[in-house]
N, C-alpha and C positions, 0 to 999 in steps of 0.2 A: 390714782384712778384707777381698779383693771378691766380692762379692757374679754371678752370672750367671740370666735363667733363662731356660728352654728350652720349647720349645713344643711338643704332638704333636699334631696335627691330626688323627684318623684317620677311619672310617664316620661313625660314633657322638658320637664326645666332643670339644670342645678339653678338652688338658691341660697345666696349667703345670707344671715344678717348676723351685724355684729353691732354685739350691745353690752353696756355696763353691768358689769356683773355685782356690781351693790342696788342698782336701780332697775334696770333691766331695761333703761330709755332703748331704745333704737337710736345707734350713728350712724350707722353705715349699713346702706341697702344691694341687693344685688345678683341679677337671673341671667338666665345663656341658657340658649333651648340644645335639647342633642342633641350633634349633628348627625342625618339622617332622616332623622323624627318627622315626619311631619307633619303640619301643627295642626292639634286639632284630632290625631293618631294616637291611638294606645297603641303601642306594637306588644303583639308577645314575645315575641326574641331578643334579642341585641348586643354588640359585644361589648364586654365593660369598657371596653377603651376610649367607648364614645362619654363617658362619664367622668371621664379623666378631661377628657380636653373639654368637654365645660365649666366643670368648674376652672380652668385652668384660662376657659373666656370668663367667664362669672367673677376673674379674681384680678381680673386687667386693672389697673387704674390705679391699686398699693389700696385697694378693698379691706386684704389680708393686717396692714400695716400694725406692727402695736401690739400686735393680741397677746393672751397668753397661754393660747388654748384651742380646743374646736374641740365642735361636740357634731354627728353624723346623723341626721333622720334620712331616711329610702325607704321609697317604696314595702310592703313589706309582703314574702310570702312566696318567696321567686325563690331560683334553684342555678346558684356558678359552684358546674360541678368542676371539682379536680382531679389529677390524678394524684400517684404516690411521692407524683416528685413536685406536684403544686403547681404543675400546669395545665392550662382549661378545657376539658373536656371535648367540650362543643361552646357555642352566642347561652350569651346567661338564658334561661327561663323567666318572665314575668307576671305578676299576679293576676293579672288579667289574659292568662292564657288559660282557650276556652281545650283543652285540647285533651288535658284529662277528666272530662269529665266525668266518664262509664267508668274509668278507671280510679274516682274515689269512691262508686257504688260498688264499682269491686270487692274496694276494701272495708267497704262500712258490710258489709256482708261474712268478711270472713271474718272480721271480727266478730262477727255474731252481732253483729248492727249497730244502729246510734246508746242508747244506750254502755254496750261496754265502748266505745270510744268517749265516748263521756266520765266514763268514769277511767276508765286508761288516764284518758290527756284533757279531762277536760272540755271535748269540742269535737263533734263530727266531722272532718274534712268532707269538706267540698272539693271544685275543678282546682280554689286557690292553691291549697296546702303542699305543698314541700313532699309532703309526702304520698298524695297520690300523682308528681308527680313524677317520682319515680318509679313510681309501678309505669306510670307512660314509657319512659324510659327507655322500661326492661322492653314491656310489650312489644314496643317502635320502633327505639334504637339502642336493640339488646350489646350491640359495638362497642358504643357507648359509655353504655352500663356498666360491662363489666370492665371497663379501663378503670370507672369512678369509684375514689377511695378515700371524700370530704367532700361533702357540699356547706358553701356559704351560703348566706343571705347579704343580698345584695347592698345593707348600708354594713356587713364584717368584710364584706371587702373591697370595701374601700377605705374603711378604720388599715385592715390590712396590707396598705397600697401606702396611706401615710403613713403605716411605726419605717416603712422601705421594704414594707414581702418580713417582717418578722421572721421568725423561727415559727411562734406561740400564735395562732390564728382565735381568736376572741367575736364570743356578739353580747348582747343582753337578754337575758329572762325575761324582756315584752317580746323581742323578735323571734327569741327562740321561741316560744309557745306555740306563735304559730308555725311549728312546721309540721306538728302531728307528729312529732314524733319526740318532747320533750311538756313534761305531764304540766302543768300547773295543779298535777296537786297531790303528784307525792312531789317537784320540783327538782323533776331528776332529769337525764330520756333516758327516753325509750328503743333501750337498741336493735332495742327486738323488733319494734314494730318498720323502725325504715325493715331490716332487713326481710320484713313480711314484704316489702313492697319491690324493692329492691332486685331481693335472692340470691343478695350474700351483702355479706357483716361489713359498712364503712369501719375506716385502717383506724378512723376518731374524727372526733364532731368538736368547735369549741366550744373552749372557756366559756362560761356564762357566769362576769362579772355581775356583780350586787349594781345595784343606781349611778351610786358616787366612788362608784368604784376606778378609777385613772388606767387604758386598755394599753398604754407606755409612755413614750415620746418622743416626736415625731427628732428625724434628722438634724433638725435644727434648732433640736430641744425641746420643742411646744408640749404640751400634754396632748393629752388626746387621750376625750373620754369613752364613759365604754358605746356612747351611742345611741341608738331602737332603731323601732320600729319606728313609722309616719305616724300613724296614727297616736303607739304614747307617747307621740316626740312632742302633735299636738293637742294632748287633752295635760302636756306639763306646765307648756305656754300658753292656755288659756286661769292654768292655776284652777283644774276642775280638784274638786276633793268628796271624799262618800258621804252620796247625795243626794250628787255630779252628775247627770247626766247630759254627754254631749249626742243630739241629732243631727244627722247630717244628712237636706234632700238635698242628695242628684235625685235623679232619673227615680235610682231608689234610695230607701232608707236607709241608714247603720247608724242603728243603737251601741249607745256603749259610757250605761255608769257605771260609775265610785266604785268597786265595791273590799268591803277590806279579808271575805274568804275566793275561796273558786268554791268554783258550785258541780253537782255531776247529773245535773236540771239536760235534758237532751234536747230542749227547746232553746236551750239559750247555750250559748256562747264561753265557756269564762279563758281569757287572756290574758296576760301577764302585764299590767303600767308602767307605766318609768320611773315607779315612788318608789316599790315594796306593793307592789296594795293591785289587786286586780283590775280588768276593765269586765264584765256581764255586756256578753253583745246581744242584739236581738236586731234581720233583717227586715222590711215589710219591704214588700218588690213594687208598692207600688206608688209614690212619690211625686219627680217634679210632673213626670207625663202620662200623670193625670192631668196637672192642671196646662201642658203642654198639648195634650191630643186637646181635652176643651178649648180650648184658643185656639187651636186653629179650627175647631169645626163652626166657632165665630167670628170666625173673619178677620180674629185678635191675637197678640204676640202678647206672653205677658203683663207688661208693665197694663197694656188693656182691658188683660183678663183682674188682676187687680182693682180696675177705677171699676170695671162693671161689677165690680163682687158690695162691694164698696156704698153702691148706689142702693143693691138691694139691704132687706135686713135680715138678724139671724134666724134660722132654720129657713128663708130661702121659701118661703110663702107653702112649706108644709114639703119642698122639692128636700127632696136626698136622690146622694148616687152614691150607691158603692163603690169602693176605689178599683177591681180586683184584674183589673185592666186585661193585665196579664200573666192571670192566677198570683198566689199569692202564701207564699209564705208562712207569714204571720198574719191573718188564724190561718193555720195550711187546710191550702181550699189551694192544690193548685190545680187545677182542672176546672173552675170556676172566669165565668165573666165576671163584665162591670154591670150591674145596676141600678135605675132612673124608678128608683116610686114616685105620688105622689102631684102624680101631672095633671092636673084640672085649667080652665082657663088660665085662673090670674096668675099663677108657675109657668105658665109657660112661655117667661123675659129671658130674655140673655142675659139680666143681671142676676137672676133668681139660679138659671144656672151656672153661673160663671161663681157662686155663693159655696152653689151646694158642690161642683168640685170645689173649691178653696177646704168648705167644710168634712166633706168626707176622705178626703184626706190627712185633715191637723185628728178627724175620732179617729183611722185606719192606726195613724201614729197612741194616741191615745191608747188607743186596745194596745199595741204595745209596750206601752211601757207600765199600762198594770201587769200584761204578764212578765216585764220584773219583777215589780211588787209582789205577785205568785210565789211568781221564785222567790224572795226571801231579799229580793233590792231592796234598799228605802228610797225612791226619788222626790224628792225636794226643793227643785231645781227642775232648766231646760238652760243648757247651750245651744241657743235654733243655728246652727250653720250656712252653706251652700247658699245661690242667687234666689231662689227662691225663699229663702226664709227672712231676708228681700223685699219682698214686695209688702205693703203698708198692708193689703188686704188680709193676707196668713200672722201679720204682726198685730191685727185689732181681734183678729178670731183666735190664737192659739191660747196665750192665759188662760182664760173661759173654761177652752174646753181643755187644757191640757190639768187645770184647777193647780198650779203651780205658779213661782212666778218665773219667766223666761227673757233669757237673754241675747238679746245679743251683740255677740264680740265688733268689736270695731274693724274694722277691714286692713290685716296684718296678714304676715310669712308667718302664724301660728309655729309649724310645725319647724320650721329652720331656729327660734321667738324655743322654741320649748331648747332641739340639739343645743343652742346659749345659754338658756338656766341652767343645763344639768354640765357643762367644763365648770362653771359660777358653784358650783357643788360641790364636782369632783376637786377644784382650787381653794373651794374657802373650810373645807372637810367637817362640813357640820349634822344632825340626825339627819336637818330638814332641806330641803333646797332652800335656797333663796329667793325672799314674799318678794318682785317681783307687782308691780302696777302697768296694769296690761298699757296698750297702745300709745292709747288716746280712751276718752272713758267709754264704755259699753252704751248701749240699751237696753233699758231695766225697763220691764215687760210683767205690772204687777194686775193678781189677778180679780182684784179684792171688787174694783165693782159689779165684774164681767161673770163672775165666778156659779153664778142663779142660769142668765142665758144660758153659759157653756153648756152645764150642763144638764138644759132643757132640752138644746139640739144633742148634745150624747144620746138621752132618753130617748130620741128619733129616732135617731142614726141606732140607735141597739134596737128597735124593735120591728127593726125596713129590717136587721142584721140576723134578727131569729124566727122572722117569719119567713123570710129567701130560704136562707142556710140553718133551716133544724136541727141537723147533721153535726152542728158545732157540738148544741149539748145532750145533746144523745147522752 
């Protein structure tokens, strides 16, 4: 039996999962916080040495003993700038750094609009994209920008460290596809787009490895796999296949669906995945924040909201909540507000309000899934992740409203597991990654009995949406 370690470097922690390469069984797990990062925070920038310190802390106690290789997953779309000598130019800029929002808007306009970016690289850059951060540096830190000779992403930098800072820098197509200057359409870098943002050409780019390729070996002789971004590693850890979509329920919702080809539709971002395929992405701005805001209004918490919602019935006695509390990206309603419709004496009860919030959030997500289908991406099964996805009321309503089977994964560190699975693949040298069973059985929710009820709930929602926002059908 060989064993492999997956490392996931998130905004707050370094996590390690050590797995059996044949079965995927998790043999050991560990985590450690990044030093200097307050609990619950998501820093905009960091000294990347903090990642090595937390990795060292997570590896204490023999966690990595006996492993054959290491895979690395890390937060995507950062910017670690090096000068011509390989020296760090400034602290690493991270994905959730909001400062580049206006830079992204300017770049979109300069290239000719969203469609031009979609046709060039597969996705329209937002503030999170590396290319937008390059423009922000050029505008606000010109001296740092002038020194910049190459750019690494967080997982690239960690792999480079594990390889002993070898002369060759590497990345993978999944993480590279989030930069804004590597094209999923052409499967190559677009140095002209990096230069457009930075004001001068980068001297070199990391070598883009295939999913099962090794980046090299550590000084201790351990195989270091290509690594990838956290989303790509998570889908690899979950075992998503074409027809599967992962709905991550944070305050907003990010939907990734595995697809066989890159898209050039500006409403859908296309990234590369960790298997040689693609991930079609759609974002809705209103997900768990809708449930939290409703719970606060009702004087309860998320479990209390769920309990209230289960006292109501599907359709919430005619109460419909259009959940656009922060405007919305999908559908395109940036200046909208939430709308509560169907108020009658019999519907004005806390349980119906709670049910309307759950159904409104899920109907918004179902519309986003339909937007993926309209772009040619099949969605036949949904993996529901995030704390809100574990609420009983959400699980009760989701299969009927989505109209497809819903999988609620068992709790596990799937990004780290996905990174370990990538190592097992590189060690095996097979055409496809090894077939791993989930750490513990997932919950499978079938829509068969609730499809008609869910369809009626969606019809009620759609009627309210069309009446309130006729501009969507104009």
